[in-house]
Gaussian input, Z-matrix of N, CA and C with variables (Angstrom, degrees):
# hf/3-21g

backbone

0 1
 N
 C     1     B1
 C     2     B2     1     A1
 N     3     B3     2     A2     1     D1
 C     4     B4     3     A3     2     D2
 C     5     B5     4     A4     3     D3
 N     6     B6     5     A5     4     D4
 C     7     B7     6     A6     5     D5
 C     8     B8     7     A7     6     D6
 N     9     B9     8     A8     7     D7
 C    10    B10     9     A9     8     D8
 C    11    B11    10    A10     9     D9
 N    12    B12    11    A11    10    D10
 C    13    B13    12    A12    11    D11
 C    14    B14    13    A13    12    D12
 N    15    B15    14    A14    13    D13
 C    16    B16    15    A15    14    D14
 C    17    B17    16    A16    15    D15
 N    18    B18    17    A17    16    D16
 C    19    B19    18    A18    17    D17
 C    20    B20    19    A19    18    D18
 N    21    B21    20    A20    19    D19
 C    22    B22    21    A21    20    D20
 C    23    B23    22    A22    21    D21
 N    24    B24    23    A23    22    D22
 C    25    B25    24    A24    23    D23
 C    26    B26    25    A25    24    D24
 N    27    B27    26    A26    25    D25
 C    28    B28    27    A27    26    D26
 C    29    B29    28    A28    27    D27
 N    30    B30    29    A29    28    D28
 C    31    B31    30    A30    29    D29
 C    32    B32    31    A31    30    D30
 N    33    B33    32    A32    31    D31
 C    34    B34    33    A33    32    D32
 C    35    B35    34    A34    33    D33
 N    36    B36    35    A35    34    D34
 C    37    B37    36    A36    35    D35
 C    38    B38    37    A37    36    D36
 N    39    B39    38    A38    37    D37
 C    40    B40    39    A39    38    D38
 C    41    B41    40    A40    39    D39
 N    42    B42    41    A41    40    D40
 C    43    B43    42    A42    41    D41
 C    44    B44    43    A43    42    D42
 N    45    B45    44    A44    43    D43
 C    46    B46    45    A45    44    D44
 C    47    B47    46    A46    45    D45
 N    48    B48    47    A47    46    D46
 C    49    B49    48    A48    47    D47
 C    50    B50    49    A49    48    D48
 N    51    B51    50    A50    49    D49
 C    52    B52    51    A51    50    D50
 C    53    B53    52    A52    51    D51
 N    54    B54    53    A53    52    D52
 C    55    B55    54    A54    53    D53
 C    56    B56    55    A55    54    D54
 N    57    B57    56    A56    55    D55
 C    58    B58    57    A57    56    D56
 C    59    B59    58    A58    57    D57
 N    60    B60    59    A59    58    D58
 C    61    B61    60    A60    59    D59
 C    62    B62    61    A61    60    D60
 N    63    B63    62    A62    61    D61
 C    64    B64    63    A63    62    D62
 C    65    B65    64    A64    63    D63
 N    66    B66    65    A65    64    D64
 C    67    B67    66    A66    65    D65
 C    68    B68    67    A67    66    D66
 N    69    B69    68    A68    67    D67
 C    70    B70    69    A69    68    D68
 C    71    B71    70    A70    69    D69
 N    72    B72    71    A71    70    D70
 C    73    B73    72    A72    71    D71
 C    74    B74    73    A73    72    D72
 N    75    B75    74    A74    73    D73
 C    76    B76    75    A75    74    D74
 C    77    B77    76    A76    75    D75
 N    78    B78    77    A77    76    D76
 C    79    B79    78    A78    77    D77
 C    80    B80    79    A79    78    D78
 N    81    B81    80    A80    79    D79
 C    82    B82    81    A81    80    D80
 C    83    B83    82    A82    81    D81
 N    84    B84    83    A83    82    D82
 C    85    B85    84    A84    83    D83
 C    86    B86    85    A85    84    D84
 N    87    B87    86    A86    85    D85
 C    88    B88    87    A87    86    D86
 C    89    B89    88    A88    87    D87
 N    90    B90    89    A89    88    D88
 C    91    B91    90    A90    89    D89
 C    92    B92    91    A91    90    D90
 N    93    B93    92    A92    91    D91
 C    94    B94    93    A93    92    D92
 C    95    B95    94    A94    93    D93
 N    96    B96    95    A95    94    D94
 C    97    B97    96    A96    95    D95
 C    98    B98    97    A97    96    D96
 N    99    B99    98    A98    97    D97
 C   100   B100    99    A99    98    D98
 C   101   B101   100   A100    99    D99
 N   102   B102   101   A101   100   D100
 C   103   B103   102   A102   101   D101
 C   104   B104   103   A103   102   D102
 N   105   B105   104   A104   103   D103
 C   106   B106   105   A105   104   D104
 C   107   B107   106   A106   105   D105
 N   108   B108   107   A107   106   D106
 C   109   B109   108   A108   107   D107
 C   110   B110   109   A109   108   D108
 N   111   B111   110   A110   109   D109
 C   112   B112   111   A111   110   D110
 C   113   B113   112   A112   111   D111
 N   114   B114   113   A113   112   D112
 C   115   B115   114   A114   113   D113
 C   116   B116   115   A115   114   D114
 N   117   B117   116   A116   115   D115
 C   118   B118   117   A117   116   D116
 C   119   B119   118   A118   117   D117
 N   120   B120   119   A119   118   D118
 C   121   B121   120   A120   119   D119
 C   122   B122   121   A121   120   D120
 N   123   B123   122   A122   121   D121
 C   124   B124   123   A123   122   D122
 C   125   B125   124   A124   123   D123
 N   126   B126   125   A125   124   D124
 C   127   B127   126   A126   125   D125
 C   128   B128   127   A127   126   D126
 N   129   B129   128   A128   127   D127
 C   130   B130   129   A129   128   D128
 C   131   B131   130   A130   129   D129
 N   132   B132   131   A131   130   D130
 C   133   B133   132   A132   131   D131
 C   134   B134   133   A133   132   D132
 N   135   B135   134   A134   133   D133
 C   136   B136   135   A135   134   D134
 C   137   B137   136   A136   135   D135
 N   138   B138   137   A137   136   D136
 C   139   B139   138   A138   137   D137
 C   140   B140   139   A139   138   D138
 N   141   B141   140   A140   139   D139
 C   142   B142   141   A141   140   D140
 C   143   B143   142   A142   141   D141
 N   144   B144   143   A143   142   D142
 C   145   B145   144   A144   143   D143
 C   146   B146   145   A145   144   D144
 N   147   B147   146   A146   145   D145
 C   148   B148   147   A147   146   D146
 C   149   B149   148   A148   147   D147
 N   150   B150   149   A149   148   D148
 C   151   B151   150   A150   149   D149
 C   152   B152   151   A151   150   D150
 N   153   B153   152   A152   151   D151
 C   154   B154   153   A153   152   D152
 C   155   B155   154   A154   153   D153
 N   156   B156   155   A155   154   D154
 C   157   B157   156   A156   155   D155
 C   158   B158   157   A157   156   D156
 N   159   B159   158   A158   157   D157
 C   160   B160   159   A159   158   D158
 C   161   B161   160   A160   159   D159
 N   162   B162   161   A161   160   D160
 C   163   B163   162   A162   161   D161
 C   164   B164   163   A163   162   D162
 N   165   B165   164   A164   163   D163
 C   166   B166   165   A165   164   D164
 C   167   B167   166   A166   165   D165
 N   168   B168   167   A167   166   D166
 C   169   B169   168   A168   167   D167
 C   170   B170   169   A169   168   D168
 N   171   B171   170   A170   169   D169
 C   172   B172   171   A171   170   D170
 C   173   B173   172   A172   171   D171
 N   174   B174   173   A173   172   D172
 C   175   B175   174   A174   173   D173
 C   176   B176   175   A175   174   D174
 N   177   B177   176   A176   175   D175
 C   178   B178   177   A177   176   D176
 C   179   B179   178   A178   177   D177
 N   180   B180   179   A179   178   D178
 C   181   B181   180   A180   179   D179
 C   182   B182   181   A181   180   D180
 N   183   B183   182   A182   181   D181
 C   184   B184   183   A183   182   D182
 C   185   B185   184   A184   183   D183
 N   186   B186   185   A185   184   D184
 C   187   B187   186   A186   185   D185
 C   188   B188   187   A187   186   D186
 N   189   B189   188   A188   187   D187
 C   190   B190   189   A189   188   D188
 C   191   B191   190   A190   189   D189
 N   192   B192   191   A191   190   D190
 C   193   B193   192   A192   191   D191
 C   194   B194   193   A193   192   D192
 N   195   B195   194   A194   193   D193
 C   196   B196   195   A195   194   D194
 C   197   B197   196   A196   195   D195
 N   198   B198   197   A197   196   D196
 C   199   B199   198   A198   197   D197
 C   200   B200   199   A199   198   D198
 N   201   B201   200   A200   199   D199
 C   202   B202   201   A201   200   D200
 C   203   B203   202   A202   201   D201
 N   204   B204   203   A203   202   D202
 C   205   B205   204   A204   203   D203
 C   206   B206   205   A205   204   D204
 N   207   B207   206   A206   205   D205
 C   208   B208   207   A207   206   D206
 C   209   B209   208   A208   207   D207
 N   210   B210   209   A209   208   D208
 C   211   B211   210   A210   209   D209
 C   212   B212   211   A211   210   D210
 N   213   B213   212   A212   211   D211
 C   214   B214   213   A213   212   D212
 C   215   B215   214   A214   213   D213
 N   216   B216   215   A215   214   D214
 C   217   B217   216   A216   215   D215
 C   218   B218   217   A217   216   D216
 N   219   B219   218   A218   217   D217
 C   220   B220   219   A219   218   D218
 C   221   B221   220   A220   219   D219
 N   222   B222   221   A221   220   D220
 C   223   B223   222   A222   221   D221
 C   224   B224   223   A223   222   D222
 N   225   B225   224   A224   223   D223
 C   226   B226   225   A225   224   D224
 C   227   B227   226   A226   225   D225
 N   228   B228   227   A227   226   D226
 C   229   B229   228   A228   227   D227
 C   230   B230   229   A229   228   D228
 N   231   B231   230   A230   229   D229
 C   232   B232   231   A231   230   D230
 C   233   B233   232   A232   231   D231
 N   234   B234   233   A233   232   D232
 C   235   B235   234   A234   233   D233
 C   236   B236   235   A235   234   D234
 N   237   B237   236   A236   235   D235
 C   238   B238   237   A237   236   D236
 C   239   B239   238   A238   237   D237
 N   240   B240   239   A239   238   D238
 C   241   B241   240   A240   239   D239
 C   242   B242   241   A241   240   D240
 N   243   B243   242   A242   241   D241
 C   244   B244   243   A243   242   D242
 C   245   B245   244   A244   243   D243
 N   246   B246   245   A245   244   D244
 C   247   B247   246   A246   245   D245
 C   248   B248   247   A247   246   D246
 N   249   B249   248   A248   247   D247
 C   250   B250   249   A249   248   D248
 C   251   B251   250   A250   249   D249
 N   252   B252   251   A251   250   D250
 C   253   B253   252   A252   251   D251
 C   254   B254   253   A253   252   D252
 N   255   B255   254   A254   253   D253
 C   256   B256   255   A255   254   D254
 C   257   B257   256   A256   255   D255
 N   258   B258   257   A257   256   D256
 C   259   B259   258   A258   257   D257
 C   260   B260   259   A259   258   D258
 N   261   B261   260   A260   259   D259
 C   262   B262   261   A261   260   D260
 C   263   B263   262   A262   261   D261
 N   264   B264   263   A263   262   D262
 C   265   B265   264   A264   263   D263
 C   266   B266   265   A265   264   D264
 N   267   B267   266   A266   265   D265
 C   268   B268   267   A267   266   D266
 C   269   B269   268   A268   267   D267
 N   270   B270   269   A269   268   D268
 C   271   B271   270   A270   269   D269
 C   272   B272   271   A271   270   D270
 N   273   B273   272   A272   271   D271
 C   274   B274   273   A273   272   D272
 C   275   B275   274   A274   273   D273
 N   276   B276   275   A275   274   D274
 C   277   B277   276   A276   275   D275
 C   278   B278   277   A277   276   D276
 N   279   B279   278   A278   277   D277
 C   280   B280   279   A279   278   D278
 C   281   B281   280   A280   279   D279
 N   282   B282   281   A281   280   D280
 C   283   B283   282   A282   281   D281
 C   284   B284   283   A283   282   D282
 N   285   B285   284   A284   283   D283
 C   286   B286   285   A285   284   D284
 C   287   B287   286   A286   285   D285
 N   288   B288   287   A287   286   D286
 C   289   B289   288   A288   287   D287
 C   290   B290   289   A289   288   D288
 N   291   B291   290   A290   289   D289
 C   292   B292   291   A291   290   D290
 C   293   B293   292   A292   291   D291
 N   294   B294   293   A293   292   D292
 C   295   B295   294   A294   293   D293
 C   296   B296   295   A295   294   D294
 N   297   B297   296   A296   295   D295
 C   298   B298   297   A297   296   D296
 C   299   B299   298   A298   297   D297
 N   300   B300   299   A299   298   D298
 C   301   B301   300   A300   299   D299
 C   302   B302   301   A301   300   D300

   B1=1.4544
   B2=1.5212
   B3=1.3166
   B4=1.4592
   B5=1.5191
   B6=1.3172
   B7=1.4562
   B8=1.5183
   B9=1.3286
   B10=1.4525
   B11=1.5251
   B12=1.3276
   B13=1.4661
   B14=1.5177
   B15=1.3250
   B16=1.4604
   B17=1.5229
   B18=1.3393
   B19=1.4669
   B20=1.5300
   B21=1.3177
   B22=1.4654
   B23=1.5271
   B24=1.3316
   B25=1.4752
   B26=1.5229
   B27=1.3209
   B28=1.4674
   B29=1.5269
   B30=1.3193
   B31=1.4571
   B32=1.5242
   B33=1.3245
   B34=1.4735
   B35=1.5219
   B36=1.3120
   B37=1.4661
   B38=1.5276
   B39=1.3126
   B40=1.4642
   B41=1.5166
   B42=1.3181
   B43=1.4579
   B44=1.5226
   B45=1.3205
   B46=1.4638
   B47=1.5286
   B48=1.3214
   B49=1.4639
   B50=1.5259
   B51=1.3236
   B52=1.4645
   B53=1.5358
   B54=1.3316
   B55=1.4593
   B56=1.5094
   B57=1.3301
   B58=1.4617
   B59=1.5228
   B60=1.3239
   B61=1.4621
   B62=1.5268
   B63=1.3257
   B64=1.4588
   B65=1.5224
   B66=1.3411
   B67=1.4550
   B68=1.5186
   B69=1.3377
   B70=1.4553
   B71=1.5265
   B72=1.3165
   B73=1.4580
   B74=1.5205
   B75=1.3234
   B76=1.4657
   B77=1.5188
   B78=1.3328
   B79=1.4650
   B80=1.5275
   B81=1.3281
   B82=1.4652
   B83=1.5333
   B84=1.3354
   B85=1.4669
   B86=1.5231
   B87=1.3345
   B88=1.4657
   B89=1.5302
   B90=1.3261
   B91=1.4701
   B92=1.5214
   B93=1.3251
   B94=1.4642
   B95=1.5242
   B96=1.3261
   B97=1.4701
   B98=1.5272
   B99=1.3323
   B100=1.4705
   B101=1.5318
   B102=1.3258
   B103=1.4664
   B104=1.5280
   B105=1.3355
   B106=1.4677
   B107=1.5229
   B108=1.3235
   B109=1.4650
   B110=1.5327
   B111=1.3318
   B112=1.4684
   B113=1.5287
   B114=1.3157
   B115=1.4635
   B116=1.5256
   B117=1.3152
   B118=1.4659
   B119=1.5305
   B120=1.3283
   B121=1.4581
   B122=1.5305
   B123=1.3384
   B124=1.4700
   B125=1.5254
   B126=1.3284
   B127=1.4656
   B128=1.5243
   B129=1.3318
   B130=1.4676
   B131=1.5255
   B132=1.3217
   B133=1.4631
   B134=1.5112
   B135=1.3446
   B136=1.4651
   B137=1.5280
   B138=1.3307
   B139=1.4627
   B140=1.5200
   B141=1.3182
   B142=1.4594
   B143=1.5238
   B144=1.3261
   B145=1.4639
   B146=1.5119
   B147=1.2988
   B148=1.4489
   B149=1.5413
   B150=1.3269
   B151=1.4725
   B152=1.5267
   B153=1.3155
   B154=1.4645
   B155=1.5217
   B156=1.3195
   B157=1.4594
   B158=1.5287
   B159=1.3117
   B160=1.4711
   B161=1.5259
   B162=1.3310
   B163=1.4680
   B164=1.5340
   B165=1.3335
   B166=1.4753
   B167=1.5194
   B168=1.3178
   B169=1.4623
   B170=1.5299
   B171=1.3175
   B172=1.4653
   B173=1.5299
   B174=1.3421
   B175=1.4736
   B176=1.5338
   B177=1.3095
   B178=1.4653
   B179=1.5211
   B180=1.3241
   B181=1.4619
   B182=1.5264
   B183=1.3330
   B184=1.4633
   B185=1.5210
   B186=1.3232
   B187=1.4611
   B188=1.5256
   B189=1.3266
   B190=1.4681
   B191=1.5231
   B192=1.3178
   B193=1.4703
   B194=1.5291
   B195=1.3209
   B196=1.4633
   B197=1.5252
   B198=1.3191
   B199=1.4660
   B200=1.5211
   B201=1.3106
   B202=1.4584
   B203=1.5223
   B204=1.3310
   B205=1.4690
   B206=1.5126
   B207=1.2869
   B208=1.4474
   B209=1.5078
   B210=1.2605
   B211=1.4566
   B212=1.5252
   B213=1.3180
   B214=1.4545
   B215=1.5232
   B216=1.3238
   B217=1.4665
   B218=1.5149
   B219=1.3285
   B220=1.4575
   B221=1.5220
   B222=1.3228
   B223=1.4607
   B224=1.5247
   B225=1.3299
   B226=1.4608
   B227=1.5255
   B228=1.3308
   B229=1.4631
   B230=1.5242
   B231=1.3186
   B232=1.4551
   B233=1.5148
   B234=1.3277
   B235=1.4628
   B236=1.5256
   B237=1.3316
   B238=1.4652
   B239=1.5184
   B240=1.3337
   B241=1.4651
   B242=1.5096
   B243=1.3367
   B244=1.4590
   B245=1.5207
   B246=1.3257
   B247=1.4577
   B248=1.5178
   B249=1.3214
   B250=1.4595
   B251=1.5078
   B252=1.3063
   B253=1.4554
   B254=1.5207
   B255=1.3078
   B256=1.4648
   B257=1.5221
   B258=1.3195
   B259=1.4591
   B260=1.5214
   B261=1.3118
   B262=1.4597
   B263=1.5279
   B264=1.3091
   B265=1.4634
   B266=1.5219
   B267=1.3102
   B268=1.4670
   B269=1.5302
   B270=1.3291
   B271=1.4660
   B272=1.5334
   B273=1.3475
   B274=1.4618
   B275=1.5180
   B276=1.3197
   B277=1.4661
   B278=1.5232
   B279=1.3206
   B280=1.4509
   B281=1.5298
   B282=1.3277
   B283=1.4537
   B284=1.5303
   B285=1.3198
   B286=1.4669
   B287=1.5138
   B288=1.3221
   B289=1.4528
   B290=1.5235
   B291=1.3219
   B292=1.4448
   B293=1.5065
   B294=1.3370
   B295=1.4654
   B296=1.5219
   B297=1.2903
   B298=1.4597
   B299=1.5339
   B300=1.3300
   B301=1.4619
   B302=1.4942
   A1=109.86
   A2=115.00
   A3=121.06
   A4=111.32
   A5=114.30
   A6=123.05
   A7=108.40
   A8=115.86
   A9=121.90
   A10=106.48
   A11=117.84
   A12=121.82
   A13=110.11
   A14=116.85
   A15=123.93
   A16=106.11
   A17=116.25
   A18=118.17
   A19=111.45
   A20=114.35
   A21=122.79
   A22=109.38
   A23=116.05
   A24=120.83
   A25=113.99
   A26=117.28
   A27=120.03
   A28=111.89
   A29=116.35
   A30=120.33
   A31=110.71
   A32=115.72
   A33=120.43
   A34=110.61
   A35=117.02
   A36=120.50
   A37=110.66
   A38=116.91
   A39=120.71
   A40=112.66
   A41=117.70
   A42=120.37
   A43=111.60
   A44=117.27
   A45=119.39
   A46=110.89
   A47=116.73
   A48=119.85
   A49=111.58
   A50=115.54
   A51=120.57
   A52=111.67
   A53=116.96
   A54=120.78
   A55=115.04
   A56=117.15
   A57=121.59
   A58=109.33
   A59=115.95
   A60=121.57
   A61=107.78
   A62=117.07
   A63=120.49
   A64=110.93
   A65=115.59
   A66=122.12
   A67=109.72
   A68=115.63
   A69=121.56
   A70=107.17
   A71=116.95
   A72=121.04
   A73=109.33
   A74=114.82
   A75=120.04
   A76=112.95
   A77=117.12
   A78=121.09
   A79=109.24
   A80=117.11
   A81=119.59
   A82=112.70
   A83=117.59
   A84=120.01
   A85=111.58
   A86=116.87
   A87=120.50
   A88=110.58
   A89=116.06
   A90=120.23
   A91=110.74
   A92=116.99
   A93=120.46
   A94=111.53
   A95=117.00
   A96=119.93
   A97=110.95
   A98=116.91
   A99=120.40
   A100=111.06
   A101=117.17
   A102=121.29
   A103=110.08
   A104=116.32
   A105=120.03
   A106=111.29
   A107=116.51
   A108=120.24
   A109=110.26
   A110=116.35
   A111=120.19
   A112=110.93
   A113=117.02
   A114=121.01
   A115=111.10
   A116=116.74
   A117=119.98
   A118=112.90
   A119=117.17
   A120=120.59
   A121=109.07
   A122=117.09
   A123=119.99
   A124=114.59
   A125=118.45
   A126=119.84
   A127=113.87
   A128=117.67
   A129=120.97
   A130=108.45
   A131=116.69
   A132=121.37
   A133=114.42
   A134=116.51
   A135=120.29
   A136=108.85
   A137=115.48
   A138=121.43
   A139=106.84
   A140=115.77
   A141=121.87
   A142=107.42
   A143=116.22
   A144=121.97
   A145=110.79
   A146=115.59
   A147=122.45
   A148=106.70
   A149=118.90
   A150=122.67
   A151=113.01
   A152=116.18
   A153=119.47
   A154=110.71
   A155=116.20
   A156=120.46
   A157=110.23
   A158=117.28
   A159=120.46
   A160=110.41
   A161=117.53
   A162=119.95
   A163=111.59
   A164=116.83
   A165=120.39
   A166=111.40
   A167=116.69
   A168=121.15
   A169=111.25
   A170=116.45
   A171=122.02
   A172=113.50
   A173=120.63
   A174=118.91
   A175=112.85
   A176=117.26
   A177=120.43
   A178=111.19
   A179=116.49
   A180=120.82
   A181=109.93
   A182=116.66
   A183=120.40
   A184=111.16
   A185=117.94
   A186=121.77
   A187=110.52
   A188=116.42
   A189=120.54
   A190=110.22
   A191=116.81
   A192=120.89
   A193=111.80
   A194=116.70
   A195=120.38
   A196=113.36
   A197=117.67
   A198=120.51
   A199=114.95
   A200=118.33
   A201=119.66
   A202=111.21
   A203=115.43
   A204=120.74
   A205=111.73
   A206=115.92
   A207=122.00
   A208=108.50
   A209=120.54
   A210=128.65
   A211=112.16
   A212=114.33
   A213=121.21
   A214=106.52
   A215=117.68
   A216=120.97
   A217=108.24
   A218=115.30
   A219=122.58
   A220=108.40
   A221=116.47
   A222=120.79
   A223=109.15
   A224=114.82
   A225=120.80
   A226=108.83
   A227=118.16
   A228=120.09
   A229=110.54
   A230=115.28
   A231=120.68
   A232=110.24
   A233=116.64
   A234=120.61
   A235=113.28
   A236=116.80
   A237=120.28
   A238=112.53
   A239=117.35
   A240=121.43
   A241=110.63
   A242=116.91
   A243=119.98
   A244=111.46
   A245=116.25
   A246=120.28
   A247=108.88
   A248=116.60
   A249=122.26
   A250=116.20
   A251=118.68
   A252=121.13
   A253=112.76
   A254=117.62
   A255=120.87
   A256=110.24
   A257=115.00
   A258=120.67
   A259=109.87
   A260=115.44
   A261=120.36
   A262=109.45
   A263=115.93
   A264=120.71
   A265=110.17
   A266=116.35
   A267=120.82
   A268=111.01
   A269=117.58
   A270=120.80
   A271=111.26
   A272=117.17
   A273=120.02
   A274=111.24
   A275=117.26
   A276=121.41
   A277=109.98
   A278=116.84
   A279=120.00
   A280=111.74
   A281=117.03
   A282=120.55
   A283=111.52
   A284=115.92
   A285=120.13
   A286=112.25
   A287=116.67
   A288=121.41
   A289=111.52
   A290=116.17
   A291=120.08
   A292=115.25
   A293=116.95
   A294=120.03
   A295=109.22
   A296=115.62
   A297=121.57
   A298=109.93
   A299=115.15
   A300=119.87
   A301=111.02
   D1=140.35
   D2=-179.26
   D3=-102.97
   D4=156.14
   D5=172.76
   D6=-96.06
   D7=154.64
   D8=175.78
   D9=-144.61
   D10=133.14
   D11=-177.61
   D12=-116.25
   D13=135.90
   D14=175.02
   D15=-124.92
   D16=113.85
   D17=-173.18
   D18=-164.47
   D19=-168.60
   D20=176.41
   D21=-76.15
   D22=171.22
   D23=-176.27
   D24=-57.65
   D25=-46.36
   D26=-176.97
   D27=-64.02
   D28=-44.21
   D29=-179.66
   D30=-65.31
   D31=-43.97
   D32=179.37
   D33=-60.80
   D34=-41.77
   D35=179.56
   D36=-58.16
   D37=-44.36
   D38=179.59
   D39=-64.35
   D40=-43.60
   D41=179.29
   D42=-67.92
   D43=-36.10
   D44=177.28
   D45=-64.59
   D46=-37.48
   D47=176.85
   D48=-62.28
   D49=-28.22
   D50=178.26
   D51=-85.68
   D52=1.73
   D53=177.72
   D54=87.42
   D55=16.05
   D56=-179.01
   D57=-99.67
   D58=133.04
   D59=177.08
   D60=-64.16
   D61=133.98
   D62=-175.33
   D63=-148.61
   D64=152.28
   D65=178.46
   D66=-128.74
   D67=133.79
   D68=173.17
   D69=-84.14
   D70=130.56
   D71=176.19
   D72=-128.20
   D73=145.83
   D74=-178.75
   D75=-124.73
   D76=-5.53
   D77=179.42
   D78=-138.91
   D79=160.52
   D80=176.06
   D81=-59.29
   D82=-38.36
   D83=178.84
   D84=-62.20
   D85=-42.77
   D86=177.46
   D87=-62.90
   D88=-38.58
   D89=179.31
   D90=-64.13
   D91=-44.42
   D92=178.83
   D93=-62.34
   D94=-42.57
   D95=178.72
   D96=-63.33
   D97=-41.44
   D98=179.79
   D99=-65.09
   D100=-41.44
   D101=178.39
   D102=-64.67
   D103=-45.02
   D104=178.97
   D105=-59.93
   D106=-40.18
   D107=178.73
   D108=-63.64
   D109=-44.83
   D110=-179.66
   D111=-62.85
   D112=-43.54
   D113=-179.02
   D114=-63.91
   D115=-33.26
   D116=-177.48
   D117=-72.44
   D118=-16.10
   D119=179.25
   D120=-84.19
   D121=122.27
   D122=-173.56
   D123=-64.26
   D124=-21.48
   D125=-177.92
   D126=-100.06
   D127=8.06
   D128=178.42
   D129=-79.46
   D130=114.83
   D131=-177.70
   D132=-104.91
   D133=-28.60
   D134=-177.42
   D135=-139.66
   D136=131.05
   D137=173.67
   D138=-111.01
   D139=125.66
   D140=178.31
   D141=-102.63
   D142=124.37
   D143=-177.79
   D144=-121.54
   D145=140.50
   D146=169.41
   D147=-67.54
   D148=137.91
   D149=-178.14
   D150=-55.31
   D151=-41.88
   D152=-178.56
   D153=-62.45
   D154=-43.89
   D155=179.90
   D156=-67.38
   D157=-39.36
   D158=177.35
   D159=-61.15
   D160=-35.97
   D161=179.94
   D162=-66.33
   D163=-27.63
   D164=177.83
   D165=-65.82
   D166=-33.99
   D167=-172.95
   D168=-123.59
   D169=35.52
   D170=-175.67
   D171=-51.33
   D172=-46.67
   D173=-179.11
   D174=-58.80
   D175=-39.35
   D176=179.75
   D177=-69.52
   D178=-40.04
   D179=178.41
   D180=-62.27
   D181=-45.67
   D182=179.37
   D183=-63.39
   D184=-38.92
   D185=178.58
   D186=-62.41
   D187=-45.12
   D188=179.07
   D189=-60.95
   D190=-44.58
   D191=-179.01
   D192=-62.91
   D193=-36.84
   D194=-176.03
   D195=-83.97
   D196=-31.50
   D197=-170.40
   D198=-105.20
   D199=-14.04
   D200=-174.43
   D201=-119.77
   D202=144.83
   D203=176.58
   D204=-74.28
   D205=-33.57
   D206=179.03
   D207=-143.96
   D208=153.26
   D209=4.42
   D210=-87.78
   D211=162.94
   D212=170.65
   D213=-75.33
   D214=133.74
   D215=178.68
   D216=-109.17
   D217=124.28
   D218=-178.50
   D219=-117.29
   D220=127.59
   D221=178.12
   D222=-100.97
   D223=133.18
   D224=179.66
   D225=-123.26
   D226=153.77
   D227=175.61
   D228=-65.37
   D229=149.62
   D230=175.47
   D231=-88.62
   D232=-171.28
   D233=-179.39
   D234=-60.20
   D235=-24.74
   D236=-179.32
   D237=-81.57
   D238=-3.03
   D239=179.72
   D240=96.07
   D241=-179.15
   D242=-178.21
   D243=-65.44
   D244=146.76
   D245=175.18
   D246=-66.88
   D247=152.73
   D248=-172.97
   D249=-53.65
   D250=-39.46
   D251=-174.67
   D252=-81.37
   D253=-8.81
   D254=-177.02
   D255=-103.53
   D256=151.74
   D257=177.43
   D258=-79.21
   D259=148.31
   D260=175.37
   D261=-78.80
   D262=164.81
   D263=177.30
   D264=-58.50
   D265=-40.07
   D266=178.74
   D267=-59.05
   D268=-42.61
   D269=179.67
   D270=-65.32
   D271=-40.58
   D272=176.80
   D273=-61.23
   D274=-43.48
   D275=-179.67
   D276=-65.31
   D277=-43.33
   D278=179.81
   D279=-60.67
   D280=-40.58
   D281=178.42
   D282=-67.70
   D283=-41.79
   D284=-177.25
   D285=-69.08
   D286=-40.87
   D287=-175.32
   D288=-89.76
   D289=-30.20
   D290=-179.89
   D291=86.82
   D292=10.20
   D293=176.90
   D294=-130.22
   D295=159.09
   D296=179.67
   D297=-86.14
   D298=129.89
   D299=178.21
   D300=-109.33

């Protein structure tokens, strides 16, 4: 199974350096086209999305998660950090482990 990343330029650059196919998107329409392309590839197992971009197309992301077996969609913070309503990675770790890091 392959990974596919849809994000801003900086995030895409990092994932490409790691050998992951990635697309830079700047509008909701571009994001939808990139997601549709990834879904159409039979070996795409995980789509990594920048949180901001995922918020642009939330209904489509939720539909994919509810109606399809694959791909797994993972949202990551963008360069600006986690969005306000979401917990940071540090907060998730603190809750899971029970200690402050």
